[in-house]
C-alpha positions as CSV (number, residue, x, y, z in Angstrom):
1,M,74.3,118.6,146.8
2,S,75.1,114.9,147.2
3,E,76.5,112.9,144.3
4,F,73.2,110.9,144.2
5,L,71.1,114.0,143.9
6,R,73.4,115.5,141.4
7,K,73.2,112.4,139.2
8,Q,69.4,112.2,139.6
9,T,69.0,115.9,138.6
10,K,71.2,115.3,135.5
11,D,69.1,112.3,134.5
12,V,65.9,114.3,134.9
13,I,67.3,117.1,132.8
14,L,68.5,114.7,130.1
15,D,65.2,112.8,130.0
16,S,63.3,116.1,129.4
17,I,65.2,116.7,126.1
18,V,63.4,115.5,123.0
19,D,66.7,114.7,121.2
20,G,68.7,111.6,121.9
21,V,71.7,112.3,124.1
22,F,74.5,110.1,125.3
23,T,77.9,110.7,126.8
24,V,81.1,108.7,126.7
25,D,84.3,108.6,128.8
26,E,87.8,108.6,127.5
27,N,87.6,104.9,126.7
28,W,84.5,105.4,124.6
29,R,82.3,103.7,127.2
30,I,78.7,105.2,127.5
31,T,78.2,106.9,130.8
32,S,74.7,108.3,130.3
33,F,71.9,107.6,127.9
34,N,68.6,109.5,128.0
35,Q,65.0,108.5,127.3
36,A,64.9,109.9,123.8
37,A,68.0,107.9,123.0
38,E,66.2,104.8,124.1
39,N,63.2,105.6,122.0
40,I,65.2,106.4,118.8
41,T,67.6,103.5,119.0
42,G,65.4,100.9,120.6
43,V,68.2,100.2,123.1
44,L,67.4,100.3,126.8
45,R,69.5,102.5,129.0
46,Q,70.6,99.7,131.3
47,D,71.9,97.8,128.2
48,A,73.7,100.8,126.8
49,I,75.5,102.1,130.0
50,G,79.1,100.7,130.1
51,Q,79.1,99.6,126.5
52,R,81.3,101.1,123.8
53,C,79.3,103.6,121.8
54,S,80.0,101.8,118.5
55,D,78.4,98.6,119.9
56,V,75.1,100.5,120.7
57,F,75.0,103.4,118.2
58,H,75.3,101.5,114.9
59,A,75.9,104.3,112.4
60,N,77.3,104.4,108.8
61,I,80.1,106.7,110.1
62,C,81.3,104.6,113.1
63,E,84.3,103.1,111.4
64,N,85.9,105.9,109.5
65,E,84.1,109.2,110.1
66,C,83.1,109.1,113.8
67,A,81.8,112.6,114.7
68,L,82.8,112.2,118.4
69,Q,86.3,111.1,117.4
70,D,86.6,114.1,115.2
71,A,85.4,116.4,117.9
72,L,87.8,115.0,120.4
73,R,90.7,115.1,117.9
74,T,90.2,118.6,116.7
75,G,88.6,120.2,119.7
76,K,85.9,121.6,117.4
77,A,82.2,120.8,117.8
78,I,80.4,118.9,115.0
79,S,76.9,120.3,114.3
80,C,73.9,118.8,112.5
81,K,75.6,116.1,110.5
82,P,73.1,113.9,108.6
83,I,73.7,110.1,108.9
84,Y,71.8,107.0,109.3
85,I,71.8,104.4,112.1
86,I,70.6,100.9,112.5
87,K,68.1,100.4,115.3
88,A,68.0,97.4,117.7
89,D,65.2,95.9,115.5
90,G,67.3,96.2,112.3
91,Q,65.4,99.2,110.9
92,R,67.5,101.8,109.2
93,I,66.6,105.5,110.0
94,S,68.0,108.9,109.2
95,V,69.2,111.1,112.1
96,S,71.1,114.4,112.5
97,I,74.0,114.3,115.0
98,S,76.0,116.9,116.9
99,A,79.1,116.1,119.0
100,T,81.5,118.0,121.2
101,T,84.0,117.3,124.0
102,L,83.4,117.1,127.7
103,K,86.0,118.8,130.0
104,N,86.4,118.9,133.8
105,Q,86.8,122.1,135.8
106,N,90.6,122.1,135.0
107,G,89.9,122.0,131.2
108,K,91.0,118.4,130.8
109,V,89.1,116.4,128.2
110,I,87.3,113.6,130.0
111,G,85.0,112.4,127.3
112,G,82.4,113.5,124.8
113,V,78.7,114.1,124.3
114,E,76.6,113.4,121.2
115,T,73.0,114.5,120.5
116,F,71.0,113.1,117.7
117,R,67.6,113.9,116.2
118,D,65.3,111.4,114.4
119,L,64.8,112.6,110.8
120,S,62.6,109.7,109.6
121,V,59.4,111.7,110.0
122,I,60.8,114.6,108.2
123,E,62.1,112.3,105.4
124,Q,58.7,110.7,105.1
125,L,57.0,114.1,104.9
126,R,59.6,115.3,102.4
127,K,58.8,112.2,100.2
128,E,55.1,112.9,100.4
129,L,55.5,116.6,99.6
130,Q,58.0,116.2,96.8
131,D,56.5,113.0,95.4
132,K,59.9,111.4,95.5
133,Y,59.6,107.6,96.0
134,T,61.8,104.8,94.8
135,F,61.4,101.1,94.4
136,V,62.8,100.6,97.9
137,D,59.6,102.2,99.2
138,I,57.6,99.4,97.8
139,V,57.3,96.8,100.6
140,A,57.2,93.3,99.2
141,Q,58.8,89.9,99.5
142,S,56.3,87.8,97.6
143,A,57.4,86.2,94.4
144,S,54.7,88.0,92.3
145,M,55.9,91.4,93.5
146,R,59.6,90.6,93.3
147,R,59.1,89.7,89.7
148,I,57.7,93.2,89.1
149,L,60.4,94.9,91.1
150,D,63.1,93.1,89.3
151,V,62.1,94.5,86.0
152,L,61.6,98.1,87.1
153,P,65.2,99.2,86.4
154,Q,65.0,98.0,82.8
155,L,61.6,99.6,82.3
156,A,63.0,102.9,83.7
157,D,65.8,102.9,81.2
158,S,63.3,102.8,78.3
159,D,61.0,105.6,77.2
160,S,58.2,103.2,76.1
161,T,54.7,103.6,77.5
162,V,53.9,101.3,80.4
163,L,50.4,100.2,81.3
164,I,50.0,99.3,85.0
165,E,46.8,97.3,85.7
166,G,45.5,96.4,89.1
167,A,42.6,96.9,91.4
168,S,42.2,100.1,93.5
169,G,44.7,100.3,96.3
170,T,47.3,97.9,94.9
171,G,49.9,100.6,94.5
172,K,49.8,101.5,90.8
173,E,50.9,105.1,91.4
174,L,53.7,104.0,93.7
175,V,55.1,101.7,91.0
176,A,54.8,104.5,88.4
177,R,56.7,106.9,90.7
178,A,59.4,104.3,91.2
179,I,59.8,103.9,87.4
180,H,60.2,107.6,87.1
181,D,62.6,107.9,90.0
182,L,64.8,105.2,88.5
183,S,64.8,106.7,85.1
184,P,67.1,109.3,83.4
185,R,64.1,111.7,83.6
186,R,64.2,111.7,87.5
187,Q,65.5,115.3,87.7
188,K,62.4,116.5,86.0
189,R,58.8,116.5,87.2
190,F,56.5,113.5,87.8
191,V,53.0,114.6,87.3
192,A,49.9,112.4,88.1
193,I,46.3,113.0,87.1
194,N,43.3,110.9,87.7
195,C,41.5,110.8,84.3
196,G,38.4,109.2,85.7
197,A,37.8,112.0,88.3
198,L,37.2,114.8,85.8
199,P,34.6,115.5,83.0
200,D,36.0,115.9,79.4
201,T,36.1,119.7,79.3
202,L,38.0,119.9,82.6
203,L,40.3,117.0,81.8
204,E,41.3,118.5,78.5
205,S,42.2,121.8,80.0
206,E,44.1,120.1,82.9
207,L,46.1,118.0,80.5
208,F,46.7,120.4,77.6
209,G,46.2,123.8,79.2
210,Y,44.4,126.8,77.6
211,K,45.0,130.1,76.0
212,A,43.6,133.4,77.3
213,G,40.1,133.9,75.9
214,A,39.5,130.2,75.3
215,F,36.4,130.5,77.5
216,T,34.7,133.1,79.7
217,D,37.0,132.9,82.7
218,A,40.2,132.2,80.8
219,R,41.9,135.6,81.5
220,K,45.4,134.4,81.0
221,D,47.3,131.4,79.6
222,K,47.5,128.3,81.8
223,P,49.9,125.5,81.1
224,G,48.5,122.0,81.3
225,R,50.0,118.9,83.0
226,F,51.8,117.9,79.8
227,A,53.6,121.3,79.8
228,V,54.4,121.1,83.5
229,A,55.9,117.6,83.1
230,A,58.0,118.5,80.1
231,G,61.2,116.4,80.1
232,G,59.8,114.3,82.8
233,T,56.9,111.7,83.3
234,I,53.2,112.0,83.2
235,F,51.0,109.4,84.9
236,L,47.5,109.0,83.4
237,D,45.6,107.1,86.2
238,E,42.3,105.4,85.4
239,I,42.8,105.9,81.7
240,G,40.0,103.3,81.0
241,D,37.4,105.8,82.3
242,V,38.0,108.6,79.7
243,S,35.4,109.2,76.9
244,P,36.0,108.1,73.3
245,A,36.4,111.8,72.3
246,M,39.2,112.3,74.8
247,Q,40.7,108.9,73.8
248,S,41.3,110.3,70.3
249,K,43.2,113.3,71.6
250,L,45.3,111.1,73.9
251,L,46.0,108.9,70.8
252,R,47.5,111.9,69.0
253,V,49.8,112.7,71.8
254,L,51.0,109.1,72.0
255,Q,51.5,108.8,68.2
256,E,52.9,112.3,67.3
257,R,54.0,113.7,70.7
258,V,52.0,116.9,70.0
259,Y,48.9,118.5,71.5
260,E,46.9,121.7,71.2
261,P,46.0,123.8,74.2
262,L,42.3,124.9,74.3
263,G,41.9,128.0,72.2
264,S,45.0,127.5,70.3
265,V,45.5,126.4,66.6
266,D,49.2,125.8,66.9
267,P,50.3,122.3,68.0
268,V,52.8,122.0,70.8
269,S,55.4,119.3,70.8
270,T,56.3,117.5,74.0
271,D,59.2,115.4,75.2
272,I,57.6,113.3,77.9
273,R,57.4,109.7,79.2
274,I,53.9,108.5,79.5
275,L,52.8,105.9,82.1
276,A,49.2,104.8,82.3
277,A,47.1,102.8,84.8
278,S,43.7,101.3,85.0
279,N,41.7,99.3,87.6
280,R,39.7,97.8,84.7
281,D,40.8,95.3,82.1
282,L,41.4,97.5,79.0
283,G,41.5,94.4,76.7
284,Q,37.9,93.6,77.8
285,L,36.9,97.2,77.3
286,V,38.3,97.0,73.7
287,K,36.1,93.9,73.1
288,K,33.1,95.8,74.4
289,G,33.8,98.7,72.1
290,V,34.3,101.1,75.1
291,F,38.0,101.7,74.6
292,R,39.7,102.4,71.3
293,E,41.8,99.5,70.0
294,D,44.5,101.7,68.4
295,L,44.9,103.6,71.7
296,Y,45.0,100.3,73.6
297,Y,48.0,99.1,71.5
298,R,49.7,102.4,71.9
299,V,49.3,102.3,75.7
300,N,49.9,98.6,76.1
301,I,53.5,98.4,74.9
302,I,54.7,97.1,78.3
303,R,52.1,95.8,80.8
304,L,52.4,95.3,84.5
305,Q,49.7,93.4,86.4
306,L,49.7,94.2,90.1
307,P,48.4,91.4,92.3
308,L,45.6,91.8,94.9
309,L,46.8,91.9,98.5
310,R,44.9,88.6,99.2
311,D,47.1,87.0,96.6
312,R,50.3,88.1,98.3
313,R,49.5,87.5,101.9
314,E,53.1,86.8,102.7
315,D,53.7,90.6,102.3
316,I,51.1,91.5,105.0
317,P,53.5,91.2,108.0
318,L,56.0,93.4,106.2
319,L,53.3,96.0,105.3
320,V,52.0,96.0,108.9
321,E,55.5,96.6,110.2
322,H,55.9,99.4,107.6
323,F,52.7,101.1,108.6
324,V,53.3,100.7,112.3
325,S,56.7,102.5,111.8
326,K,55.1,105.2,109.7
327,F,52.3,106.0,112.1
328,N,54.7,105.9,115.1
329,G,56.7,108.7,113.4
330,L,53.7,110.7,112.2
331,Q,51.7,110.5,115.5
332,Q,54.7,110.5,117.9
333,K,53.6,107.2,119.5
334,N,55.5,104.1,120.6
335,V,53.5,101.2,119.3
336,V,55.8,98.2,119.2
337,D,53.9,95.7,117.1
338,V,50.6,93.9,116.7
339,T,49.7,90.8,118.8
340,E,49.8,87.4,117.3
341,E,46.0,87.2,117.3
342,V,45.8,90.6,115.4
343,M,48.3,89.4,112.8
344,A,46.3,86.2,112.4
345,I,43.1,88.3,111.8
346,L,44.9,90.5,109.3
347,L,46.3,87.5,107.5
348,D,42.9,86.0,107.2
349,Y,41.1,89.0,105.8
350,D,40.6,89.4,102.0
351,Y,41.1,93.2,101.7
352,P,38.7,94.4,98.9
353,G,40.5,97.7,99.3
354,N,43.9,96.1,99.1
355,I,47.0,97.9,100.6
356,R,45.1,101.1,101.1
357,E,42.6,99.3,103.3
358,L,45.3,97.7,105.3
359,E,46.9,101.1,105.9
360,N,43.5,102.5,107.0
361,I,43.1,99.6,109.4
362,I,46.5,100.2,111.1
363,E,45.7,104.0,111.3
364,H,42.4,103.2,113.0
365,A,44.2,101.0,115.5
366,F,46.7,103.8,116.2
367,V,43.8,106.1,117.2
368,L,42.8,103.7,119.9
369,C,46.2,102.2,120.9
370,R,48.3,104.4,123.1
371,G,51.4,102.3,123.0
372,G,52.7,98.8,123.3
373,L,50.9,96.2,121.2
374,V,47.9,96.6,118.9
375,E,45.2,94.2,120.2
376,P,42.0,93.0,118.6
377,K,40.0,95.6,120.6
378,H,41.9,98.4,118.7
379,L,40.8,97.0,115.3
380,P,37.7,98.3,113.3
381,A,34.4,96.7,114.4
382,F,34.1,94.5,111.3
383,L,37.5,93.0,112.1
384,R,37.0,92.7,115.9
385,D,34.3,90.2,115.2
386,R,36.9,87.9,113.5
387,A,38.7,87.6,116.9
388,Q,35.7,85.6,118.0
389,W,35.8,83.3,115.0
390,E,36.6,79.7,116.0
391,A,38.5,77.7,113.5
392,P,38.5,73.9,113.7
393,G,41.2,72.7,116.1
394,S,42.2,76.3,117.0
395,G,41.0,76.1,120.6
396,G,38.8,79.2,120.1
397,E,41.4,81.5,118.6
398,L,42.9,81.9,115.2
399,T,46.6,81.3,115.6
400,L,49.5,82.2,113.2
401,R,50.3,78.5,113.0
402,L,46.8,77.7,111.8
403,L,46.9,80.7,109.4
404,E,50.2,79.5,108.0
405,K,48.8,76.0,107.5
406,M,45.7,77.3,105.7
407,H,47.9,79.6,103.6
408,I,50.1,76.7,102.4
409,I,47.2,74.4,101.8
410,E,45.6,77.1,99.6
411,A,48.8,77.7,97.7
412,I,49.2,74.0,97.0
413,R,45.5,73.8,95.9
414,R,45.9,76.9,93.6
415,H,48.8,75.2,91.9
416,D,47.0,71.9,91.5
417,G,49.3,70.1,93.9
418,N,52.6,71.2,92.3
419,R,54.8,71.8,95.4
420,K,57.6,73.6,93.5
421,A,55.1,76.0,91.9
422,A,53.4,76.6,95.3
423,A,56.8,77.4,96.9
424,Q,57.5,79.9,94.1
425,G,54.1,81.4,94.6
426,L,54.7,81.7,98.4
427,G,58.1,83.2,97.8
428,I,60.0,80.5,99.7
429,H,62.5,77.8,98.7
430,P,60.9,74.4,98.0
431,S,62.9,72.7,100.8
432,T,61.4,75.3,103.2
433,L,58.0,74.4,102.0
434,F,58.6,70.7,102.4
435,R,59.8,71.3,106.0
436,K,56.7,73.3,106.8
437,I,54.4,70.7,105.3
438,K,56.0,68.1,107.6
439,Q,56.0,70.4,110.7
440,L,52.3,71.5,110.2
441,G,51.1,68.0,109.4
442,I,49.6,69.0,106.0
443,Q,48.1,66.2,104.0
444,L,49.2,66.4,100.4
445,P,47.0,65.6,97.3
446,E,47.7,62.4,95.5
447,T,49.0,64.2,92.4
448,D,51.8,66.8,92.4
449,G,50.6,68.8,89.4
450,R,53.8,68.3,87.3
451,S,52.1,66.0,84.8
452,R,49.0,68.2,84.4
453,T,48.2,68.9,80.7
454,S,48.2,72.6,79.8
């Protein structure tokens, strides 16, 4: 077999392997780099061949704990070592690597081979199965969200009840999980329950459990969510939807840290952190007489108000990137990004369903997009129509430049012309805002809002 055919056969074999594979010579120069290695690292084969492996395979072990170096030094293979690498686009992902030496027919070491497997999908599934999220899973750069993220460590250190208010889809449960995962209780369970999804009788048995014989089908004792979460955190979602009768029982738990399982006359004490959430304004419900005032003050010790997605549009590109990466992993696709026109459409939409709706839109696009870039034709029908919208001076299409201009104008209007406040709301430095105002030709209002009377 000729050298050319031998090399071609080797490349075909390597490209058929689902794990990333690369080989190096004695000088640590990459001599082969398969298709899976390209997909995982984001580095093209022609750009990798001939380069030192540390210049291509950016890993946390490159400097001091190189697996290939250990294999070459000791002569022993390294197997399934979990590390993380930095992809070409700057994304950090988890991989599992194995390394061993390459020898010629005379037994002389002529280099090494390393294989690596992308663990990011497994890690994502593990998080979903174990409900283990941290504040780093909350994608945000807007000033409104950064203010919330900045106080999460302090809130986590406390055992005080936190009320998280925000519309559906704004990420209330993710914030609650982050508080738990940062807290001293993180080794214990985080238990969530949607209080508005169950009638009183079911909700009571779900929360407090029941004793055998408490009702017809109660053949044995069943622990409730408070018992399951003992020592940990319980998250009472949509607490504003519970009935007045159930509110009084929750008040007792909050005041005395005791509850009674159905069918029991003996109170059970509980050591638990309580977090609550509502998509309704509990203060307004108190004024209407729908929600108990004493329970409201017990729940509302610390209050977080999550902003609507349309009020933090600067986070949309980050969220889109996050969901593209997520669905690439879950659906084994290679969607690179969204087109500029799609991003403009996504930035212009108001998202009544907030972040959950944006995620659904990206998932819909993944069904239709086989790879490459997400285009307007891949979006849901109600959004595809926006691609035909003609904005003044846009030449028939909504561009990112126009969207940025509209977004800055709206921020300045929302802050009554106060440029410094607008910059803070946009999450950028005032000097950056002033530069963009000049670049985009934005006409400023006559007043700057600083002298406005409160």
